[in-house]
N, C-alpha and C positions, 0 to 999 in steps of 0.2 A: 504494500500500500504506500502511495506517495504521501509525504508530509512536507510541510514548509518550515524551514528554520531560517534564522536571521543571524548574520555575523555581528557580534557585539562591538567589533572594531570599526567597520565601515557601514553598518546597517544595511548590508546587501542581503536580500532574501533569495533563496533558491530551493529547489525541490530535492529531497533525499528519500530514498527507499529504505525499507526495513533491512534489506541485505547490506546496504551501505552503512547503516547505523550499527549493525552487528559485526562488521568487518574489523573495526578497531575500537570496540566498546563505546561507540557513539562519537568518537573524535573525528573531525573532518577539517579540511583546509579550505579557506575561502578562496573562490576562484578570482576574486578581484584584488584583494590585498594580501593573500597568502597567509592570513592569520589562522592559527590552529585553535579550535575550541570544541567544546562538547555540544553537539547538535541537540541532544535531548534536553539540555537546560534552556534552550532558546527556541523551542518549537512554538509556532504561531497557530492560533485557531482561526479558521475561516468562518466569518459570519457575514451573511448577505447584508449588503448596505440597504438600510431602510429608505424607502422613497417617500418623501413627504408630498401630500397632495398640493397641487398648485391651483390657486384661485383664478389664475388667468386662463385656465383651460389648456395648459401646456401638456405635452406628452413626453414620455420617457425616451431616452436615446435608443434603447433596445426596441421599444415599440415602434419608434420612427423607422428604424432599420428594417424591422419585420414588415411594416406596412409598405416600405419602399420596395422590398423584394416582391411582395405579393402584388404590388401595383404594376410591375413590369409586364406588359402585355406580350402576346405572341405576334407573329408577323401580320396577323389579320386585324390587329387593334388599330383604330384610327390614330392619326398623327397627333391629334389634339391631346388624347389621353397619354400618348407616349411622351409628349413635351411636359405635361404636368407631372408625370411619374419621374422623369429625369430631373425636374426642378426639385421635387421632394427628396430624391436620392442625393442630389448635389448638396442640398441643405444639410441632410444627415451626415454626409461625409465630411463637410467642412466643420460641422459641430464636433464630430469625433476627433478631427485633427487638432482642434484648439483646446480640447479639454485637458487639463493638467492631470498628473497622476494622483493628486490629492482629490479625494472623492467629491464629486458634485452631485448632490442628492436629487435635484430636480432640474429639468431642462424644459423651458417653454419655447416652442418653435412657432413663430408667426410668419406666414408667407408675406413677402413684400407686396405682392399683387394677388388679388383674389383670382382663383382659378375657376373659370366657368366651365362646367361640364356640358358637353354637347347635348342638345335636346334629344336627338335621335342617335342611339348607339347601335352599331351593328352587332350582330351576334359574335361573341368572343369565344374562341375555342380554347380550352385550358392548355397551358404550356406543359410539355412533358416534365415528369418528375426529375429526370436526369438533368435537364437544363437548369431546373430550379436549384438542385443541389450544387451544381457547378457554380452557379451565380452566388450562392451562399458562401461557398469556400473562397471564391475570389474576393468577395466583400470582406470576409473575415481576415484574409491575408493582407488586404489593403489597410484595414484598421490596425492590425498587429504591427505592420511595418511602420505605420505613422507613429504609433506609440513608442516603438523601438528607437526611431530617430529622435524623438523628443527626449527619451531617457538618456541618450548619448550626449545631448547638448547640455543637460543639467541633471545631476543626480538628485538634487533637492530643489525641485521647481518651486517658485514662489506662487502663493495663492493669488489669483487675479480673476477678474471678471471680464468676460469677452462680450463685447457689443458688436454684433454683426447685423447686417441688413435683414437677414432671414432667420436669426436665432438670438435669444437673450438668455444668458446663463446667470443663475443666482445660487448662492450658498446659504442653506437654511439649517443644517444640522452638523455641528462639530463632531459629535460622537460617531455618526455614520461616516464622516470623512476619515477619522482615524482608523476605523475598521476596514474601510476600502483601501487605505494606504498600506496597512499591514498585509492585506491580501494580494497586493501587487507584486509580481514576481519578475525579477530581471532575467530575461531569457538568455542574456549573455553569460550570466554566472553559471558555472558548472562545478560539479562535485569532483574534488581531487583528493584521493586518500593520502594518508601520511606515508605509507609504503606502497609502492607500485610493483608491477611485475619485473621491472628492470632491476630493482633492488635485490630481488631474490636471485637474479642471475649473476650478481656481482660476486667475484671470487677474490679473496685476498691475494696479494702478490706472493709468489712462491719464494721460500727462503733459500738462500744459497747454501750449498753443502759445506762451504768453508766458513760459515758464520760461527761455528764452534771455536774457531781459532781466536776470534775476538774475545769470547768468554774466557778462554784459557789465558790469553795475554793479560786481560784485566785481573784475573785471579793471581797471576804471578806478580804483577805490579803491586797489587794490594798487599800480598804477603811480604814482598821486599820492603815496602814502606813500613809495615808493622815491625819487621825485624830491625830496621834502622832506628825507629823510635825506641824500641826496647833496649837497643845497645846504647843509645845516647842518654837514656834515662834509667840506666841500670841501678844506680845508687838509690834513686827515689823509689824504684820498684822494690828493691831489697828492704827498704824501710817500711813500705806499706805491706809487703808480703815477706816476712822474715824467713819463711820456709823456702823461698827461692834462692836465698844467698848461697847455700852449699852448691847448688847447680850452677850458679853464676861463677863461683870460684873454679869449678871444673872447666867451664867453658872458657874463662879468661886464661887458664893455663895453656890452652891450645891457640887462643887468639892473641896472646901476648898483651892483654889488657890488665888494668889494675882494678881492684875492688877494695878501696880503703874503707875503714870502718866509719860509720856516721859520726858526726861531731855536732851535737846540738846541746850547747851549754845550758839553755833554758830548761832542759829536762833533767838537770842535775840539782840535787838539794843537799846542803850541808846539815847532817843530822845532829852532830855534836862536835864540840871542840873545847880544848882546855890548854892554858898556858900556866906553867908552874916553875918555881925556882928549885934547883937541886940543893938539898941540904949540904951545908959545909962548903958550898961553892956559890958565893953570891953573884958571880958573873955568868954562871951557866943557867940557861932556861931550857925547858922541855915543852914541846907543843904536840898535842894529840888531837886528831880530828877523824870524823867518820863521814863519808860521802855516799849517797844513795843515787842509783840510776833509776829514774822514774819512767824512762822510755820503754816501750814494749819490744825493743830490739837492742842488740848489742852495740856498745859505743866504745870509742877509743878512750884511753886514759888521758885526762886533762892535766894541765899544768896548774901549779899552786903558787899564788902570790901572797907572801906574808908581809904585813905592814905593822911596825911597832910605833906606838905613840907614848908621849909622856903624860904628866898630870894635866897639862893644858891642851891635850888632844892634838899636839903638834907631832908631825911625823919625825921620828928620830932614825928609823931604818926601814928599808924596803928591799925585798929580795924575791926572785922567782925561782922555784924549784921544779925540776923535771920529775916524771914519775919514778925513775930509778933512784932519785935522791930522797923522796918523801915516803916511799913504800917501806913498810915494816919488813924485817928480815924474813918473816914467814910468808910474805906476799911478793917477794922479788921476782918470782917466775910469772906473775900475773901480767898479761899484756893487753887486756881489754876489760871492760866493765859490762858484765852480763846484765840482761834486762832484769830490773827489780832486785839487783844485787848491791852489796855494800863494799866500800873500799875504806881501808884503815890507813891513815897517815901518821908518821911518827918522826919528829925532828928534835935534835939537840943542838943548841947554839950557844956560843960564847960572846956575851955582849961587851966584854972589856970594860971600858969607861962609860958606856952608855947606860942611861937609867930609863927603863921602860916600865910603865904601869898598865898599858893597854895594848891591844892588838886587833887585827882583822884578817880574815882569810877570804881569798877570791879565787874561784876555780874558773878556768877559761881554756879556750882552744886558740891556736894561732890563726 
């Protein structure tokens, strides 16, 4: 069954069938602006335009056309009747030509000159039915062609009133005009589906048999890039993943690279320290300290800076000690500070003539 839908973009109406609606779940493409929309949401209802009675005794265009067709005589009809029929037909044709697509509810046709019927009419023989049907088709094609030309000139014609010598047009009902306008169909608009038969015949281009080489090359380049990044940031990776350090040591033994221990002094904390004078030796002092590694990884042994101050907090002596100098005799073989482990420092110094009452310890890396 044919239905009428309207494009929401350009307001063009056209016919669609149930098969076309079912093809793509109701989605269609407008033949004028190529806008895709759901035709079911914009279906139009056809309502016959109500014709208001005219007080001037006018007739409807359809009735005028029908009367014009019936009034055409056969070859035996007198010329007077033929002239009056042609005059009526010409009036109806001109009226249909100037009517806009917006509905005109009533048309009053008044002949410019009265037509006098002859007193004596000869016997008229009825025209054959075939000739009458051919005439109706020709008249319908003429009216349709006239409306099509008018539609091409203006998609949205302005409402106007036509004053002709043989016809007077009047607009009396706005509601009937809207219904007639919605029922008007643009014959040039055509249904175009979203996918047509040519889309089904489209085949993707055939892949080359050597395309896998691009994938292999990309994989090799990616792996080489990752290996280079891992080599350049091996120290940082060993700190984040301490379990990888033994593997890096084995790898560096073959690649002639170095894997020094991390050195982060901010992860070292002095747990305890003490400075005492040795009895019976007033110039000798003894310094003891405990250092803890708070890092989750192994670190190198730091250096120790000892600062001595007097009663006025003035520096009287300062010295830096290497790990081999401050380690206790029991820890001299220690060469690193394990994660969460402690280090014990022990120093004995001869102050000589210096007098110190205070001290400070500072652990650092070069």
